[in-house]
N, C-alpha and C positions, 0 to 999 in steps of 0.2 A: 505493499499499498503506500502511495505516496506520504511523503511527510514535508512539514512545514518547519520553516525556521521564524520563529518570532522574537523579535529584539527591539523591547519595549525601552523607551527613554526617558526617565523619571521626570517629570515636571512639565513634561510638553506633550503626552497623551490627551487627544481631546476626547475627556472621558466626561463630559458634561452632562447634567441630568437634565438639559435641554434637547440632548440628542432623539431625534424623532423617527430619524429615516427619511429616504426620497421617496417622494407619494407619486402617482399616476399624472396628478394635477402640475408636479414640478417639472416632470418628464414632457408635457404638453407644452408648457410656457418657457422652456430651458432658453431659449433664445431671448428671452426681455428679461430674465432673473438674472443680473448682470453680475450678482455677488456669486456665483457658482458656474458650472459647467460639468452638467450630470449624462450628456449623452455624446455618443460618437457623432460628429459631424456639427456640434454646438447647435443642436436642434434636430429631430428625428428626420424633418426633410431634407438635412446635410447641405444648408446653406452656407454653412462655415462665416457666418455674418454677425458682427458682434454690435449692439446698438450705443456701444461705450464711444464717447469723443472726448474724453479727458486728455487721452492722447490724440495729437493731430498733427497734421502737415506743417502748421507752425512749431510745433514743441518737440516732434520725434526726434530731432538731433540731440535732444537732450536727456534720450532714454538711457539709461545704467544697469548695470547689473546690478542683481540685488544677491544672487546667493547661487551657487553648483554645486550640484550633488554627482557622485561617480557612481555609476551601477555596479562598479567594483569585480575583481576576481577576472578569472581569462575569459569569460563569456562575452568579448567585444565584438558581436556580431551585427548588423543591420538592426538598426533602432528605428522602428517603424510605429512606434507608438504614439497614440493622441493622449495626453495627460485629461484625467477629469478633476476637478475641485469640487470639496462639497465639506462644508462646516469646518472650515478652519485646515483640510487636509489634502492632499496631492495623490492621486492615485494614479501610478501608471504601470504598465507592463515592459519587461525587456525580454529580448533574445535568450532562446530554450526555454521559455516559459516561465518567466519569474514574474514576481508581481513586488511593487513598493508602496509603502503608504509615507508621506512627506510630509513635515509641519510646512505648511506654506509662509510662515513668517522666518522661520530659521532655517529650512533647508535639512534639520535632523529628521534621520530615519526614526519612523515609528515601530513599523515592523515591515518582515519581507519574508514572500512565502516563496518556494522554489521547488518546483515539479521535479518528481524524480522520473526521469525520462526512460523509457525501456530501451535496451538495444533493439536496432534495424528499423526505427522509424525513417521515413520516407519523404522529408519535405522537398518538394522540385526546387524552391525559389528561397533558399538560406531559411536559418533558424529563428525568422522573425514572429513578431506579435503585434498586431496593429491596435491594440487596445482593449478596454474591458466596459463593464456596463454596471448602472448601479440602481438598486430598488429596495426600498426598503430598508433594512440595516445591513445589505449583502453586497459583495461585489463580485460580479460575474465574469469568467475571462475562459478563453479556450487554450487547448493544452497542444503541441505538435503531435502528442500521441490521440491525436482525433477524441479529446474527451473536454465536456465544459464542466466547469467548477465554481461552488457558490463559496466565498469565503467570509467570514465576520468583518465587517467595515472598521471594527474598533481593534480587533485583534490580530485579525488574517486566521485564525482559525476555519477547519474546513469545516462547512455545513452540508455539504453534498458534492457527490463526484460522479458523474454520469458519462457513460459511450455514447460517443456519437456514430462511430463506425469502427470497423476494423483497420488499424493502421498496418498490419500486416498484407492487406490486397493494396495499400498505397494510399489510404486515406490519412489525410492530416486535417487541421484546425488551425488559421489564424487570424479570422478578424475579429472583430469587436462584435459581440450579440448586441442584439436588439431588443428593448424591453417594451412590449404595450399590451396594456389592461392587463398585468401580472401573468403575462407569458414572457418566457426567454426565448427569443426565434434566433436560430442559427443557421447556417450553412455549411459548405464542407470544402475539402479542398484535396486535390488528387489528380488533375484531369489530363495529366501524362501518364496514368498506370491504370486507364479503363475502368474507372470508377462511374457510379452514378452519381450525378447531381441531385442536392436534396435541400429541401427546407424543414427543420424540426421546429417544434413549438412544444415546451415543457413549463409544467405550472412553476413558477418563480420560487414557491416556499419549500415544494418538496423534491423541484425535480424529474418529476413522473412525466411522460411523454403525454401531451394531449393529441398531436396531430403529426402527420409525416406529409411532405409532397414532392415526390420524385419529379424532376423536372425534364425528364427523356420520355418520350411518349411509349405508352405500351407497359410502365411501371405501376402498381397499383399504390394509391395513398392510404392513409390510416385516420380513423379519427376515433379517440378514444377506445383504442386497444381493437378495433374493429378496420375490417378492409372499408374504405368508402368509394372513392372512385378513381377510375383509370386515367393516367395522363395522357390527355390526346386520344389518337385512336390506333391500335396495334398496326403497325406495318404500314401506316398510310403514308410515311415519308422514310423509311427506314426499309430496308432490304433483309430479307432472311432472319437471323438471329442477332445482326449485330447492336441493335437497341440494348441488350443484355449487358453490353459493355460499353455504352454510347457516350460517356463522358459527361461535358454540362456542368461541371463544379460551380457550385455557387460559393467560391472562396471568398469573395469580398466583401460578403454581408449584403444587408439592404437598407432600404429607407422606410419611413411610413409617412405615407399621406392621411392627417387628420380631416381633411376636409372631406375626401371619397373614404375614409375608412380603408385604406388601399396598402397592403405590404408591397413594396416593389423590389423583385429581385433580380440579378442578372446571371444567367446561364454562361459558362465558359466554353472552351473548342468541344467539338465533337471529338470523339476517340474510334481511330487512330486518325493522326493528322490527313493521311493519305488519301484525300477525298475519293478517288476512285476506286478503293476498295469499299468503302461506304455506300456508295453507289452503283456497284455491281450490277447489272442486269436490271436495273432501273431505271424508268423512263425520266428524263429532267423536264417533261413538260410541266407546265403549272408548279405545283409545290411536290412533285412525287419524290424529287431526292433532296429536300431541302434539310433533311436530318433533324425535325423539330424534338424539343425547345431549346438546343442548343444555340449559342451565340445567340441569345434573346433576352428581352426585357419581360418580366413576366409579373403580373398584377395578381394579389392574392388575397384571397380574403382570412383575416388576422383569426376570426373565429373558429374557422373550421378548414382552412388550408388549400379551398377548392379556389381554381384558376378562373378568375375572372377575365383576363385578356392577355395576349401575348402581342409580343412586336420583334419581330426577328432581323436583326440589322446585317447579319452576313449569312444569308440561307448558302446551302451545300460550301460550307465553309471548308478552304483548304489551306490558309495560310496562319494558321492560329490566331486568329483575331478573337479571341473571347469576348463575349458578350456582357461581362460583369461589372464592367465600368459602372460608378455611381449612378443613381437616376434622382435630380434634385427638383423638388416641386416647387415653385415659383408662380409669381403673378406678374405677366408682363405689362408695358407700358399701356396699354390698352385695357387692361383690366382682365384679360382672358386667363385661365387659371391652367397653367403648361407644367409639363415636365421637358428636364434638359439632359442629356447625357452625352458626353464626348467619346466616342468609341474608337477602340483600339485600331478599326480600320482606319480611321482617320478622317472620319466625316463626325459632324454636330449635328445632334438631331433635337429637333422640339417636337414631342409629343402632346395630343389632348390628357388631360388629366382626369376626366370621365371616362374614358374606355380606352387610354393607350392609342388613339388613333395618330395615323402620321401625319404632322401638320408641315414640317419643313426640314431640309437639309443642306448643310454646306459644309465643303472640305476646311478643314482647321490647320491642316499641314500640308508641304508642297509635295510635288513630283509624285502623287497617288496613282499606282499603275495598274492594281488589279482590276480596277472598276474606272469606266467612263463618266460614272456620275451617278444620282440617284433619280427613280423616277418618279411619275405624281403619286404612287402609291406607296413608296419609300423603298420600293425593292432597287437594290443594285443594279445596274448597266454593267455587266460584267466584261472583262476583257478576257475571254478564254484564252488568249495567245499566251496571258501573263499567269496561267495557272499552273503548277508545278506538274510536269509531265508523269504519265502513266508509266511506272517499271515493267507492266503486262506489256507494253507497246515496244519497249526498248529491245535491243538484239541479245543481250544477255540476261532479260528479264529481272535485272539485277537494279538499276539505278535509272528512273525516270528522266527527262530532259530537263536541265538546269536551268532554271529562270532567275532573273532580277527583280524581286518585288519589293515595292515601296507603299507604304511602311513597313519595317520589319517586323518579326513575329512579336517583338515587344512593344510593338502599337505606337501609334501616333501620339496617344496616352495610353498610360499602364495603370496601376492602381490608383496612383498619387492623386489624391482628391481636388478637385477643382473648387473654386468658390463664387457665391454670387454675393454682388452687392446692392442691396436696397438703396443704396446711394446712388448709384449710376445707373441702374438696371443692366449693367454686363456681368458676364461671367469672365473668370480670370482660369486660365486652363494651362496647365504646366504640360508642354509636350514636348516631343523630340523628333528631328529630321534624321531619318537614317533608313536603309532599306537591308535586303539581304539576298546572297544566294542561296536559294532554298531549291531543294529535291525530293520527289518521293522514294520510297523504299519499299520490297515487301515486309508484311510484319504477320505475326499472329498472336493472339493473345495468350498470356501467361499472368496468372495473378500475383501481384506485387512487382511484376517486370515494368519499366517502362515500356509504352504501347503508342510510339509514335509515328514509324513509319515514315520518318523524314529525315533530313538532314539540313544543315544550313550554316551561314556565317555572316555573321551583322556588318553592315560597314556604315561608316558616315556617308551622307549624301553631300556635306558641305564641308569644307577645310577650316570656316572660321566659326562652327558652332555645331551643335549637337542640340541642345535643350534650347528651348524656346518658351518662357512665359509669355502668353497672348492675351489681350483684353480683347472679348469677344461680344458683338452684339447680338443677343439672341433673335431679335425683330428680323435681322437682317443677313446675318453671317458674316458680317463685315468684321475685319480685324481693326479695332483701334488704336491699338500702339503693342511693341513688341519687344523684349528683352531678349537678347541673344546671350547663351551661356556654352562656353566651350566644352564642359562635360555635360552627359544627359542628366535631365532634372528628372529627380526620384522622390519629392518632398510634396508636402501637401500644402494648400494656400489657405490663407484666412484674409477676409476683409472687415473693416470697421466704419461705423459711421462718422470718423475722425477723416474718412476719405483717404487711409491707407490700405494698401494691399500687402502682405507678409508672406514670405517665402524661403528656404534656403538652398543653397548649392552644396555638390558635392565637393566642392573645393572649401567647403567650412563657413561660407559666410551667409549669416542670417540677415535679411535685408526688407525692408519698409520702401514701398515705391509710392508714388503719387498714383490713386485709381485712375485719373482722369488723362494722365499723360504720361506715365511709365518712367518719371523721373526718379532715380535712386535719392531717397532723403536721408537714409540711415543705413549703415552696416556695421557687422559684429563678426569678428572671426572666432568661432566657437572650437577649432583645433580639430574636428575631424568632420566628415562629410554628413550632410544634414538629408537624411532621407525619412526623418519625424513629421509630426501634423503640429502646425502652432496654435495654441489658445491665449485667449486673453480673457481678464475678469477684475472687478473691483474688489479691494480690500481696503478697510476702514478710509476711503474717498482717494485712495491710489490705485491706479490702471495698472495691472501687470501683464506681462508677455511671457511665455513659456516657450521652449523648443527644446526636445530632445534630440542630440546630437552623436551620430554613431554610424559610418558609412558600411554597406553592404546592402543585402537586397539580391536581386536577379542580376544586375548588370555586371557585376566582376566575378558572375557564375558563368553566365549565358552569352556574354556580351562579344565574341569573338573578336575581330580586331578593334570594336570599341572599347572592350576590357583592358587589352593592350594599352590603349591610351589613355586609360585612368588608373593603372595599376602602382602607380606611385602613392595614391591616397592611403591616407592611414585610417584603420579602425578606433573606435571611441566608443565612449559610452557615458555622456555626461547628460544631466538636465540643467538646462541654463535657465534662469528666471532674471528678467528684468522689470525695472518699474520705473515709473515717472513720479516723482514726488510731487507732492501738492505745491510745495515753493517753486518748485521749476515749472511744474505747470502753469501757475499763475503768472510769472515773471514775464515780461515784454522782452 
């Protein structure tokens, strides 16, 4: 059984009698309660926008470090977490499935939980963790051996620990859980191992399953321990038994739209990557070879797990363009309720919030080669000459035709979350300009083994930059400004009512931009590459900003020529917290 390590620092543990725990109302109103951050995304709609303006364009240059906290030990690998703030305590997750509780005023550790992971875990893209969730007096987070754990907020003691899936089959879990109406809602990881993507809902108090929803057609969902309904229709878009190992991992977690009472989850790449295997003998007219619901956004009823709607961004996917990227609920300038998502395939989509129907799409990266555009229904106009070749048609039957595709399989945008500003009405999207040589190979499924059927090498598209932070007008698709970065961008973005946009770079710089012009207004060198997610909150009249610094993630593992370009970057593990003191905020 996993054990926890609890280190109580005398005098600073927040053990007040006023401690009551996080309520559903606090989760619902998290964006407007500026003294806390209790949801991943700074609101379950994932806008990552703060109404605080104590810190603004005029005074951000005076932002100062308040304290730094080391994650310690030798476990210094990609730190992709988003901190949570509640009742004077910061909660963060670290690589290798660790959790820390930290006093927000002093930076002192209150307790630490360190999951004892088994041998043989199979994380595809580093040993990262993207954060936790708070509800009641519990902190919830997932582990690399595909479990979900509930910890006591005040002590770090384990309340319950449940298995999401079998790690020996390639499953893992890295996303922040989502809490809605007393349910802990999780996805899963492992799309490169022939697993089945699924969303699960558990009772937050007991950890018992309430419902499950597989996202590959042909699989049965459950409700209260009994079979509910099939996802889609068996063999409608999958040939033979390929659906049984069809992929579609829901590895980034989801969002919640309270206005329509809808969970929105993304489904990853179909398995294997070799699209010719997945469509052998299947006509591709209409949607027969689309392999639903992989590479899709899916609207789900939070009470029952039933699918309300779906939108597939890359049907018949063959480049590893996962459809997991976050879906952000917002209201446009004309008052229309919309969703926005920046897909790995290089297109920025706007959908209707009532039914997930397509509204518009525009490219947000240059040099897209796999499609010539998006038609009026939201379906891509494929460039079939840019699909990796069928190895069965090759002379030796071992390697299909190599093609150069852009963006690379790591995407125009990968997991790193974008932000929406209620100040400007624009989205701020961390993107990358890169392509890849890619080819298909024969493959057969073996439990727990990689199930790709493809090879690849990633290459930069431009000499002067790979990363590109872009301000995008969702109404028109116009790019309002762009910040170019030498290395790939792999961290999250945050906006504020003070007219600021925050993000970090792999070179270690934490930067504040003018939201209207893109001008750099402030930066701080954190000492290691930033792949984490910033947050801000108010404490006793001061505005604080926190980012976790620590290079890692998929780029150094999968990046090919790009990985060589950034191999000088150092790993690390520091929580940096900054503040603007009241006297400086008021100074002219």
